[in-house]
N, C-alpha and C positions, 0 to 999 in steps of 0.2 A: 504493500500500500504506500510505499515511499513515493512512487511516481504520482499516485493520486494526491498525496499531500502537497507535492510540488506543483501540481496542476492548479490546486485551489489556494496555495499559500499567498501569492501576491495579491490576487484580486478577490479572494474569498468567495462570498455568495454572489458577487457581481458576475462571476463566470456564467451564471445561469441566464443573465440578461444580455450576454454578448450577441446572441442571435437576434436581439431586438435593436440594440444600440448601434452595432457596426453597420447593418444595412441602412439605418437611418442616417448615419454619417455619410455613407456612400451616396445617398439621395441628395443630401445637402451640398456636398462639395464635388460631386461627379455628375450625377444624373440631371439634377436641376440646371446647372450651367450648360450641360449638353443640350437640353431641351431649348434653352434660349438661343444657343448658337445654331442649332439645326433647323429652327423654325425660319422659313423664308421671310425676308423683309416685307413689311407692309408697303405696297407700291400703289401710288395714286397718280393717275395721269390727269392733266388739266389743260383746258383751252385747246380744243382741236382746231386745226387749220382746215378750212373747207376745201382748199385746192389740193393739198398734198395728203389729206386725211391723216396727218400726223399731229402729235401733241406738242405744245410749246414748252410744257413744264412736266418734269417727272420728280415726284417726291417719294423718298424711301425712308422708312422708320425701322430701326433695328435695335435690339436690346442685348446687352452683354455685361460682363463683369459684375456678377451678383455678390453682394456683401450682406452681412447680418449684424444686428445689434441685439445684445442679450435682453431678455424681458425686462421691461420697465413699467412703472405706474406713473401716470400723470394725475395728480390730485386735482380737486376742484379749484384749489388755490393756484394751480399752474406749476407747482413744484414737482420735479421729476425725481424718482428714486428707483432703485433696483427692486424688481418683484421677486420675492422669495416664494417658493412653492407653498409653504405653510400659509402665507398670507393669501395666495391665490385660492386655496381651499376654503379659508374662512370667509373671504369676501366674494366668493362665486365668480372669480375672474377666470379668464382663459390664459394659461401660461404659454405665451407666444412671443416670438422675437420679430422685430421689424426687419423687413427684407428690402434692400435697396439695389437698384440696377442703374447702369449708365444707358441713356437713350441717345442714339445717334440719328441725326436728321441729315440726309444727303439730298440736295436739290440740284437737278440738271436743268438749265435754261437753254433750250434749243433755238438756234438762229440760222440765218442764211436763206437763200432762195428755196432750198428743198428741206430746210430744217435738219440738215445733217451735221451741223457744227453745234457744239454745246459747251457751256461753262458750268463747272461743278463747284458747288459750295457745300461746306459741312458745318454742323453745329453739334456740340456734345453737351448733353445735360447730365451732370454727374450726381450720383446719390439720390435718385428719384425713388420715392417709396412705392413699392409694389404690393403693399399690404403686410399683414402679419402672417406668420407661419407657426403652427403649434410646435412647441419644443418638447422633446422627450427628456424626461428626467435622467440624468446621468450622462447625457451627450455633451459635446464640447460647447454647445450654446447654453447649457444649463448654468444658472448662477451658482449652483452648489459646486461646480467643477472648479477646483483650485481656489475655493473661498478660504480666507484665513481662519474663520471660526469653524468649530467642530459641528458635525451634523446635529448633535444633541442641542447645542446652543442655538441652532437655526430652526429648531422645532421639528426636526426629522427623526425618524427611527434610525438608530445606529446600525441596524442590520437590514435596512431596506435595500432590495436588489435593484430598484429603479427599472427603467425600460418601459415606462408608461407615460401617458399624457394627462394633463389637467384641463378639462373643458368645462367651462361655467362652474368651476369649483368641484366637479366630480372627476374621479380618477378613471381613465379609459385605457384599455389595452387593445392593441390590434392583434388579432389571432393570425398566425401564419396559415396559409392555405396551400393544400396540395393541388398539383395540376399535372397533366401529361407532359413529359419532357419534350423539348424541341429537338429537331435534327436527328431523330431516331426513326429507323424503319420498323414499322409495326404491321403485322399481318393478322387479319381477323376473318373468321368464317361467319357468313350470314346464314343463320338457321331458319329464317323465315322463307316459306315456300312461295310466297306471292311476289317477291321482289325480282328485279331485273338482273341481279348479279348474285353469284354464289360465294366468292371470296374477294377480299380487297386488301391492298397494302397502302398505307398512308404514311406521310411524313409532314410534320409541321416545320417548315424551313424558316429559320430566323437568322437574318444577317447580324453579324457581331456588333454593328454600330448601334443597334437598338433604336434606330430612328424610324423604322417601319414595323408594322405588325407582322406576325408570322404568316407565311403563305403556305396554304395546305395543298399538297399534291397527293392525289389518290389514283391508283390504278386498280381497275375492277375486271374480274372475269365474268363475262356475260353469261346469263342463264339460257340464252337463245342459241340453239344449234344452227350453224350456217352451212352444213354439208360436209365440212372437214373437221369441225370441232367447235369449241367455244372461244370466240375472240376476246382480246384484251382491249379495254378502253381507258383513256386517261382523262381525269377530271382536274381542271386547273382553273384558278380564278380568272375572271375577265372574259371567259369563253362561255357562251350560253348553253352549250351541250357537250357531252363527252366526245372526245376525239379519238379515233383509232390509234392504237399504239404505234403502228408502223409509220403513220403520218408524222408522228413526233420524231421518230428516229430519222426519217428522211429530212425533216426540217433542221436537224442538227448535223446533217452531212453524212449520215450512215445510210447509203443508198441501196446496197446489194443485200439480198437475203442472207447470203453466206457470211457477210460481215456482221450481221445481227447475231447469227449463231456463234460466230467467233467472239463477239463482244460479250455475249451471255455466258460463254464457256460451259455449255450444256453437254452432258455425257452422251445424249442420243437425241434423235428427232422428237419433236413435241407437237401434239395435236393442237394445242392452244396457239402456238406460233404459226402453224400451217393455216389455221383459221384466220389469224390476224393478217398473214400475207395475202390470203384470198380476199379479205375485206378491203385491203388497201388496193389490190388490183381491180376490184369491182368498181371502185370510185376513180380509177385511173390516175393514181398519184404515184409517180415513179422517180421524180427528180426533186431537188431541194426547192426550186422555184414553184413547182406545182404544189408541194406541201405547204409552202408559205401562202400561196394563193388560196388553198383550201381553208387554212386557218383564218384568213381575212374574211371569209364568208360566214364564219361562226363566232365573230366577235360579239360580246354582249353590248358594248357601247362603241360602235365604230366611229372613227373620226370623220370629219366633214370633208377631208381631203380626198382627192381622186386616187392617189397612190397610197394604199394602206399598208404596204409591205414594211416600211420603216417602223410603223407603229407596232406591228406584230413582232418584229425583231426586238424592239424595246421592251415589250411585254415579256418575251422569252428571257430577256436579261434580268428584269426586275421581279417578275412574278413566278418564275420557274427556278426553284432551288437557289435562292439568293445566298444561302449560307456557304456555297462552294467558293465564294470569294471572301477570304479572311480579311479582317480589318487592317492587318499589318502589311499587306501586299498590294495595295492599290497604287497605280493601276496595274492590273494583271493582263498578261498576254491573252487576247481573245481565244486563241487556239487552245491554250491550257485550260481556260475556264470552260470552254465547250467540251473538252475531253473529260474534265471532272464531272460535269453535269451528265454526260453520256454514261460514264462509269457508274455514277450513283443511280441513274435510271435503270441501268442494266442489273445492278445488284438488287434493286427493288423487285424487278421482274423475276430474277433468279430465285429469290426467297419466296415470292408469291407462288411460283410454279412448284417449288419443292413442297410447300405446305398443302397446296391443292392436291398433290399426288400422295400425300400422307407420309412423306419422307421426314418431315419435321413437325413438331408441335406448334400450334399457333401461339402468338405472343400473349403474355399476361399483362394487361394494362394496369393491374394492381401490384405488379412486382416493382420493387423500389428502384432498380436500374432504369425503369421507364417512367419514373416520377421525378418531379422537382417540387420544392417548397417555395411558394411565393411569400417573401418576407415583407416586413413593414416598409422597407425602402422601395421595393418593387410595386407595392400597392399604392404608395403615395406618388411614385413616379407616374404610374398609370393615370391616377386621378389628376395630378397637376398638369400633365400633358393635355388632357381634355379641357381642363379649365383655362389653360393658357391659350389654346386654340379658340375658345369661345371669347376670351378677352380680346384677342387680336382681331376677331371678326367685329366686335363692338368698337374697338379703337378705329378700325378702318372707316366704319360708317360715320363716326363722329368727326374723324379727321377730314373726310370728304366735305362734311358740312362746314367745318372751319375754313377750308380752302375756298369753298364756293362763296364765302362771305365777302371775299375780295378786299378785306380791310388791309391786307398786307401790300396790295398794289399801290396804295397811296404813298407809302414810303419807298416803293420801288425795289424792295429787297424781298425775294421769295422766302429767304430764311426767316423773315419776321412772321410768317404764317403760324409759327409755333413758338410761344414764349412760355415762361414759367407760369404766367397768369392763366393761360388757357390749356396748359399741358395736363393739369390735374382734372380739367373739364372733360378731356377726351379719354383720360386714363381711369377706368372704373375699377379701382383696386379692391373695392369692397366685395366684388363677386368672387375673387380668389379666396380672400380671407373668410368670407361668410360660408362659402361652400366647403372649405376645408374643415371649418368648425362643425358644420352640419353633418358632414360625412363621419367625423369622429364621434359626434354626439349621438347619431342615430344608427351608425353601422351601415348605412346605404351609400355605396361608393359609385353609384350611377349618376351621370351628369345629364340633366334634361336638356333637350334642344340639340343634342349631337348624335342621337341614335345610340345604338349599342355597338360601339366599334370594338373589334377584337384588337387587343393591344399586345405589346411586348410581354407584359408580365401577367396579364389575365386572359390568356387565350381561351381558357375553358374553365376558369374558376368563378365562383359565385361573387356577386357584387353586393349582396345584402347580408347583414349579420356579421360583418367583418370585424367591427369593433364592439367590445363589451365593457360593462362596468367591471373594474378590477375587483376580484373577490377578496374582501378583507375579513372574512369570517374567522380565519385563523392564519397564522404565519405560513403553515404548510400549504394552505389553499392559495395564498398569494404566489408562492414559489411555483406551484403547479400550474397556475394560470399563465404565468409568463412563458413557460416551456411548452405550451399546448399547441397542437397542430390539428387543423380541421380539414376534413375531406369534403369538397363541395358536392355532396350527394343529398338528395331530399331525405330528411330524417324519417319521414313517414313512408318512404318507399320500401319495397320488399326485395331490393337487390341484396343478394347474400354475399357475393364475391368481395365487394369493397369492405365488408365488415369483418371478414375472416382475417386471422393473424397470418400474414404472409411470411414465408421462411426467409425471404431476402431482407426482411426488416430486422433480423437478428443483430443486436448491438446498437441499432440506431434509434429504435422506438421501443418504449417500455412494453413488454408483452403482458403486463399485469394491469396497469392503470388505464381503465376505460370506463365510461359511465354504464349504468344499467339502463335497460329500456330502449327507447327508439334511437338513442344516440350511440348504442354500443358499436364499437369498431369504427365509428365515424369520427369521434373525437379521440385523439391520441396524445401522448406526451413523449417528448424526447428523452432519451436515456441520459444517464449522469454525465458522461464525457463526450457525448455527440454534440456536434456544432454544425452550423450552416456555412457553406462556402460563399465567398464573394466572387465576382467575375475577375478572372486573370486574363490579360490580353494574350492572344494566341501567338503574337510575333515572338514572344519569348521561346516558345516551342520551336518555331521556325529557325531561330538562331542556333538552337541546339542541334536540330536535324542537319543544318548546313555543315556542321563539324563532324558528321558521322559519314565516313567514306562508303560504308556498306549500304547506305540508303540511296535509292535511285528516285529522282524526282519525276513526277508524271508530266510528260511534255506533249504527248499526243494520244490519240485513241488506242494505239497499239503498244504503249508502254505497259509492261506486265512484270510480274515477279511472283515469288512463292507466297509472300505474306504482304497484305496491304497495310499501310499506315494511315490512320484517320485521325484528324484533329477536329474536334467538335462536329463530327459527322461528314467532314469534307475529306475525300481521298486525295492525299498529297503525293503519294508515291508508293514504291514497293521495295522489298528487300529479299535477298536470297539467304540472309543471315539474321533471322529474327531475334535469336538469342543475343547477338552483339548489339543490335539496335535497342532492344528492350533493356539490356544492362546499361547501355550508355544513357538512356533516358532516366533510368532509376538513379544512376550515379549523379546526374544533374539535379535530381530532386533531393537526394541526400545531402548534396553539397550546397543547397540553397540557391543554385543557379536558376532554378525554376521554383515556383511557390510550393511549399510542402503539402498543400492541400489539393494539388493537381492530381488527377486520377490517371494512372498508366496501367492498362489492363491488356495482357496478351492472351487472347482467346485462341487457343491452339486448334480447337475443332473448327472454328469459323475462319481460321487463317487470317486473323486481323490483330493488329496492335492499335487499341483505341485509346486516344488521349483526350480527356475532357477537362476543360477549364471554365465551364459556365457556372453561373451562380445558382444557389438553391439546392445544391447537393448536400445530403447529410453525410458527414465524415466522422470518423472516430479514431482515436490513437490505439496502436498495437505495438507490442515489442517485436523487433525484427529478429529473425533467426537466420544464421548463416552456418552452413555445414553442420547442422544438427545441434547448434549451441546458441544460446542467447548472446547478443553483443554485450560487451562490458558496459555497465551502467555508471553514471557519474557518482563520485564519492565526496564526502565532506561538504564543504561549503557549496561546491558546484551542484550538489544534489538538491539544493534549495530552489534553484531556478528551473522552471519548466523548459525553457528554450534549450538548456544544456541537455536535457533528456531527449528533445527532438533531434538535436545535432548528433547525439551519441547512438541512441538505440531505439528511438520511437519513429513510427511512420503513420501518417494519416491515410486511411483507406476509405473509399466509399463503397456503395453496394455493388457497383459494377466490378470493382477490383476484388471485392470479397468473394465473388463467384469463381475467380480463377487463381485463388491462393489457398493454402492449407493452414488452418489456425489450430494451434494446440490450446486446450483449456487451461492447463496448469504448466508451469515450467518443468515439473517433473515428468510430464508426458511428451516433451519435445523429442522428436526423432529427426533423422536426416531428411525425411520426406516433408517436414514442416517448413513453412516459410515465415510464419508469424506465430505469436503467442498472445493470449489475452493478458491484459494488465491485471485484471482480477475478474472472476466470473460475475461478481456483483455489478460490474459496470454495464451489464446488459439491461439493468433495471433503471426505472426512472426514480426521481427523488422520493416520491411517496412510497413506492414499493421497497426502496432500499433501506428505509428506517424500520421495517418490520423485522423484529428479531427472529433469527433462525427460520426465515420464511421458506427455505427449501424443505422444511419438515411439515409444511401445511398443504392442504388441498388448494388447488389453484383458485377456485371461486372465493375462498376465504380471504386470500391476499387481495383479490379485486375489491371485496367488500371493505376491507380495512383501508385500502387506498382511497376509497370514497369517504369513509367515516372519519378518517384522520383530519379531513378538511373541515368537518363539522364539529370537531372537538373544541370545547372551551379552553382557552389558552391565553397566553400573552401574545395577542395578534400583532402588536407593534409596541416597541419600547416607549413611544411617545403617545400612548393611548390617552393619557390624561390631558393632552393638548389637542387631540383630534376631535372633529365633530362628525362622527359617522352615524348614519341612520340607525344602525343596529350594531352594538358592540358587546361581545361576550367575553368576560374576563374570569379566569379561575383564580380564586383568592390565594390559595396556597399550592401552587404547582410544584412538582418534584421532578428531579432528574431520575430517570429510570435506573434501577440497579443493573439491569442487563441492557446494554445499548450497543448499537452497531458502530463499527469504527468510523463509518462515514458521518455519523452524528457529531463526533468530536471534531472531525475535519471541517465540517460546515458550521461549527459552534452552535449546534442545535440545543445544547444544554442551557444556553442563555435564553432560549425562547421555548420553554417546556410546554407540554400540552396534556398533562395528566398527573396522576398521583399514584404513589405506591400503596397498595391495599393488601391487607391480610385476607386471602381468599381461601375459603373452604368449599370443596366440591362435595355437596351432600344434599339428600332430601331431608328437609327439616320442617315438618309441619305442613307441607304441601303448598305453601305460598310462593314457591319459586317454580311452579309448573310453566310450561310453554314459554321458555326463554325469559321468565321474570327472575329477579334476584331479590334476596332479603338483605336489608341494610341494618346496620347497628346504630341505634339512636344515640348511643354514647359517642360514637365516632362523629356523627353529624353535629352533635353539640360542641365537639372539640374543633369543628371547622372542616371536617373531611368533605371534599368535593363542593364546598360552598363557592358560589359564584356571584358576579355582579353583572347586571344587564343595563347597558347604557342605551338611551334613545334620545333623539333630538326633535324638538319642535321649532319651527322657524316661520317667520312672517315678515312682511315688509310693507311700508307705507306706499300707497299708490295715489297719485294725484292726476286729475284730468281737468285742465284749465277750461276746456270748452264747455263741459257739462257742470263745472263747479264742484265735482265730487272730490272730496278730500278726506283721506284716511289718516288717522294719527294714533299713536300708542298712548293709551290712557286707561286709568281704572274707571270702568263705567259706573255711573250713579243710577240707582234704580228709578229715581223720580224723573230723570230726563232722558232715559235710554229705552228705546223700544227693543223687545226681544231679550230683555235682561234674563240671564240664565238662572234657573233654580238650583244653584250650586254655590260653592264657596269661592270667594274672591280674596281670601285672607292672605294668600301668598304674594299678592301683587303690592307694589308700591304705587304712589299716586301717578307716576308716569307710565303705568301699565307693565313695567318690567318686574319680574319676580325677584324676591329677596333671596340671595344665595343661602343655601343650606336649609331653606324652609321645606316643610313636608307637605306633599300634596296627595290627596286620595283620588280614587276614580272619579272622573268627570269634573274635578277641580280645575279652575282656570289657571293656565300657566303663562299666557301672554294676553294682556288686555289691549284691545283695539276697538275703536269706534269709527263710524263714518257719519258725516253730517247729513242731515235730512233737510231738504229745501222747504217742504211743507208736510205737515202731518196732522190729521184730524184730531188726534188726541193730545197734541201739543208737545210731542217728543222732539228733542233737538238732535238726537243721535240714534243710530242703530248699532246693536252690539255685534262685533265681528271677532270676538275673543276666541282663542284656541284653548282646548281643554285636554286634560290628561286622559289618555284612552285606556291604559292598561288597568286590569282589575286588581291592582296591588298598590300599596303605598310606595311613594318614591320621594327621593330627596333632590332638590334643585342643586345640581353639582357645578354648573358653570353657566355664565351668561356672556354673550358676545354681542356688542353693538357697533355698527359701522355703516358705511355706505357702499352699495354694490356698484357694479360696472355701469349701471344706468343712472347712478346718482341718487337712488332712493335709499332712505334709511332702512335698515333691516335689524332684526333681533333673532338670535339663535339661542335657544335654551336647551341645555343638556341635563337630563334627569337620570338618576341611577337608582336602581332597586336591587335589593339583596335577594338572591335566589338560593334558598336552602333546599337540598334534594327532598322530594316528596314522592308519594306513590304515583306512578305513571311516568316519571322522568326516565330518560334513556341513558344507558351506560354501555360501554363496549371495551373489550380487551384489544390489544394490538394484534390479535390473531383473528379478528373478525367475529368474535363471539359477542353479539349484541343482545341486549335484553333490557326490559323496563323494570322499574322497582315495583315489586308485588306486595311487599310488606316492610314496615319499619318496626323492628322489635327493640324493646328496652334492652340495655346492655346486660341486665341480670338474667334475661331470658335467652341470651345467645349461648351456644355451646362453648366449652372451654377445654383446653388441654390440661395435662397434669401440671404444667408450669404456670397455668393461669392465663394463657394466651387466648383471647377471644377474637374471632374473625370480624373484619369490617363488612365483608360481603359473603353471602352464601349463594353458590351457583348450583344449578341442577346438573347432576352427572349425566343425564340423558343428552346433554348438548355435545358430549365428546364423541361417542362411537360413530354416529353418522357423518359428522363433520370432519373428523380426523384432524383436529387442530393439535397435533402433537407438539408444535412449537410452543404452545402455551404451557403444556405440562413441563417441557424442558426448561422454559423460562422460569417457572415457579421453583423447580429444583435448583437451577443455577442461581436464582436470587437468594435462596436459603443459604447456599454456600457463601455467596457474597456478603450476606448479613453477618454470618459467623466470622468471616475473615476480615470484614471491614474493607472490602475491595469491590470494585465494579467488574461485572462480567462482560465478556466480549460475545455479543450475539450475532456477529457478522455471518451471513449465510455462506454456504459452500466452504466453510473452514474445517470440515471433517470433525465437528464436535460429535462425540458418540455418547450413547446412553450409558455404556459400560464405564466410561471415564467419570461421568457424573455420579454413578452409583458408588464407585470406589471413593471419590471425594466425600460423599455423604457418610459412608461407613467410617472413614477416617476421622470425621468430625463428631462421631457418636450419634448420628442421625439414622433414621430408617433409610434403607438404600433406595426406596422409591418415594420418600418424602411423606409417608403416611404417619398418622398419630392416633393414639387412642384418645377419644374425646368424651366429655361428660355432658349430659343433657342439662341445659341451663334452667329448665323449668322444674325438673324432678330431681336433679343431682345424680341420676343413675348413669353408669358408664354405658356408652353405646356399644352394641354387640359387634360393631364392625370398625375397621380402621378407616379414618377419614384422611383424604389427601388435602393438605393445607400448606400454605406458603405465601410468599410475597409475589404479587402480580401487579404490573403497571396497568391501571385502568384509566379510561377516558370518560369524561362526562360530555355528552353531545348536546347540541343546541335544542333538540326536540324536548320541550318541557310541557307538562300538562297544563300549566297556567296560560301558555300561549295558544292552546288548542281547545280549551274549555269553551263551549258555546251552546247557548240555548236561547229561545225567544218565545215570548207570549204574543206580542204584537210588535209591529215595526213598519219600516218603509215597504212600499209595494212598487212594482213596475207599472208605469202608466199605461202601457199598451195592453197587457194581459190582466192587470189588476191582481196579479199573484205576488206573493212575497218575493223579494229580490234574493239573489244568491250570494253566498259568501259570508264568512265570519266578519270580515272588515266592514261590510256594509250592513251588519246586523240582520243578515238574511235568515230565511227559514231553512228547515231541514227537509231535504227532498224525499218524497215518497215516490219511488220509481216503479218500473214495470215489475221487477222481481218482488218488491215489497207488496205491490198490489196482488200478485199471484198468491203470495202467502196468506194475505187476508182472505182471499176468495176460497182458498183450500181449507181454511179453518171455518168457513161459513160466516165470517164476521162481516155481513153485508152492511149493517148500519155503521160500523166503525170505518169501513171502506168509504162510504158516502161522507162521513164526517171528515176524514183525512183529505179526500180528493175534492170536496166542495165546501163544506161548512166552514172549515178553518182556512180555506185557500182563497177562492174567488166566487162567493155566492152572488148571484145577480138575479133580481126579480124583474120579470118582463111579462107583457101580455101575450097570450096565445089564443088564436081564434079556434073555437071548438068546431066550426064548420069546415074550414079548409086546412087547419093545422099549421098555419104559418105564423110568424111573429107579427104582433099587432101593436098599435099605439094605445097605451092606457095611461092617462095623465089625470090623476084624481084632483090635483090642484086646479087645473084649468078646465076640468070637465071635458076632456077630449077622449073619446072612445071610438076607435076606427080600425078596421082591418083593411089595409091598402091593397091586399091581394084580391079579396073577393068583394070588398066594398061594404060589408055589413058593419053595423054599429052596436050590435047586441051579441050576446053569447061569447063574450070575451072573458078570459080567466087569467088570474095572476099565477105564474109558475116560477119557481126558483131553479135556475140552471147554473152551471159554471160559466163564468164570463168567457172563458176560452171556447166553450161550445157555441156561444152566441157569435163570436168572431168566426168560428169555423163555418157556421151556417151562412153567414154573410159572404164569406169567401166562395162557398159553393154557388151561391146565387150569382156571384160575379162570373162564374164559369157556365152560366145558363143551366145550372142544376138546382131545382127547386125542392128543398127538403121539407118534409111535413112532420109535425109532432102530434101524435095521437095519444090523448090522455086516457081513453078507455077503449078496450078491445071487446 
């Protein structure tokens, strides 16, 4: 574990947020400036000459040189100061940095008889604000970075991992999203019998410059037989229908049929190709010019010019496999580029035919080599690109308006059309700032008005639910949320494959931690040491390949070799000595000539060396093995620095590389056949699963349950909890460090943020009150503070003023004689200004914030209306803190935090770290609890029936291990896969004079008699979960109803009713309780009295007050009766009438 300690030593828990902060930094300093530079200038032509049809003026606007200013607050007094995250949370600010750009205006004034001469002038506007951009905490723009004061002095948690945003005072996290990898050949079988094709191969080709969206190329095998076989068709963007494959080959210069066979390198003749040749001959396309001409007739948006061939050639260059030209080799010889594209097309066809014949298995789109993770930076890049395009469109329309004003012509200088005074008039910066905030606040990353454009980073990922409120339930929940990955699949969908645990995810994604229910397998968590790669420019690889003499560059169609070398999906060349080329590339990786996170995979079966440098790959570190032995590791001081480990003996591998190497699980298992070794088997787990002691002795579902329950455990969720204003906060008053803890817990300093307490646990049936997963608690332990907690909640309100209507709210203690709607409750906690007195006690429905609004006129003479906020919980609470200030809109606000004490009671939920959850079934007096010969009484009694079926052996071992630790005064190491055996524990127990299995003879606390059996008893770490009976108690006699149906509303928070559903109704009917059924479904729900016509049976009008009696269906005014029916039935009858169905109610048969 020395390597793991070195990995976390320097950055500590911040290692977990690297996958959030580093992509955000890349967005700020690489992608965002690239968007500004790659966006074409805004060009406006002005004043057309009628004779020459040319324009006299050309205006060009461009933006560059983006800079940022750290978050600041401008007070109402005009004073500027730095914005601290703590203050942003309190005052509901958005933690955002100002963004500045240089705007360059270039004006060309054309003159001369044919307007062919021009004079060019330039003007540069420096430091123009482009709005604010939300700042991620922990990034270089964060005020906390390099701040002279400590985190505690600044109001922050000293163990906060950061990596999230603050939007309108709330903490938001952007979840990483999975997507299909770009530039990979993937073949799928179409199982539907009604479609036009049987198999297809596709590739999403993305150029390395990231300035264009990916271009999808798809080749399909037709399901229609043409006499010789089933032909192949190509689907490419900008063409309105599929194109025959051979037309494409001929458009690329491969004219002869035997050249196609030679290019495809097939072992024998193929019916599919014969059918494709026949199809091409039938349409009489034999030359390159004929192929181009054929393509011109199938354009989706043909140009208005007569000669469309240049346009088709341009499309083949930009829309057809653009990734074949790498960013570092522009401009590339057209012959080489054409050869690369033809070779790639041939390899796609070759793989498609092999899978169609059953020689290969089809690709798994859920395998991790075929996946990439879209990070925070990529998501923001996608969103900002769309927003900037929209801003440029708005700027152009307003710039045209400014130029057409002709005010600049009075001075005679075209440059005067744009000055600082009118620059901000045409620059609508609020759209970027507002949309970025809205996207982070709502999770919707779609931009209205631009359609749904496929982009670089989100080619097939979801655009809604991307950001979420950061989970602050517990410290573990926060860490898990930051490491979460989401698959963009409909959660209610029935697709099974994306939910299954894929073997290629070993070591990259935690195999244990995933939610239960509809999100299972969709939401995943990164493992402890896995991280996400950034983009590495491919020219670094090209420089290394140039120095390898055994590598042959691809120069034409007929360059070939034993093994192909691919960089980011582009075939660069071949080699007859793949071992030499592979070793040279690996040596460059080990010597840091190329980035250590670059993937170099030699697939011997496919005869390919694949080098990948793209972003979004999950990588993890492994020990390198050479000649059957681990490489020597750093010693002494050098072992403290992780980079020394990377230089000496560590290699980062991704899932593609993992498939072509051999990894040993333990150093003792390394042989000459192995290439790598795991740092520690525990590193395959995520953070939540890795803190389960001895988890390798548990059944898998139990570990999954514990991974979910540990997030709900009452704990110290943040070290600054007393300064935070969270809607809900659960604090355990006396948390304890577990006696048996995993080594990773000490490495991550988890002992400083504990989430449970050590309890004396007896596993026994004692009185029957611990049946069905309930537990018996010791009242004496509870009185001493065992599992006692605090519950914090916040009430907030603000003053609103509307000058137009004269409505003015203000904080004040309402007076009964002058206030309408004065509440029948206590206002004793309030001061005269409506603010509660700190440390005062409030009961249920007591007022915690006093507020009134003025009334213009009231018939009873009231001056104000009461708008006070009341305490909602059914328990007394103490006013713990009051905050007053002004928010970002300038309105005064008040936030009041109240705290209540939560003593465990019957119905509260508890759980061990092995997933054994249960509620409190009984609290017994200490004198009634069983005891041992030494007088030891348990804190908790658990039912023994919980053990056999669930097989949580780890809990039994933990209890035995804890007893040894208590006797020796030492902590136990519960790290999984450490080969801790039961026999070793039994030997230790015997040496300490204990029963070898941890059993004790116990005495009944009620009778004093010795129990006839031995009881397993010992210390176990228990967690108290947030599910408490006081938060779930609910009943109602009367309350609010829904206006539409006149039935009670739903939900505890709205004081709703308890639903009697279909199954409850069936039970009533089966018991013959007809009157009770009527009472539940009508009398106490929605009774409605209406008139019914006895003649025709339809609803009629019966109004006793106005003496109106009439049946509008048959027109009679007598024979009308009052009947009571559910109001929902009345609605249903009227809806049927709207459908021209006339129901009748017959009272007598």
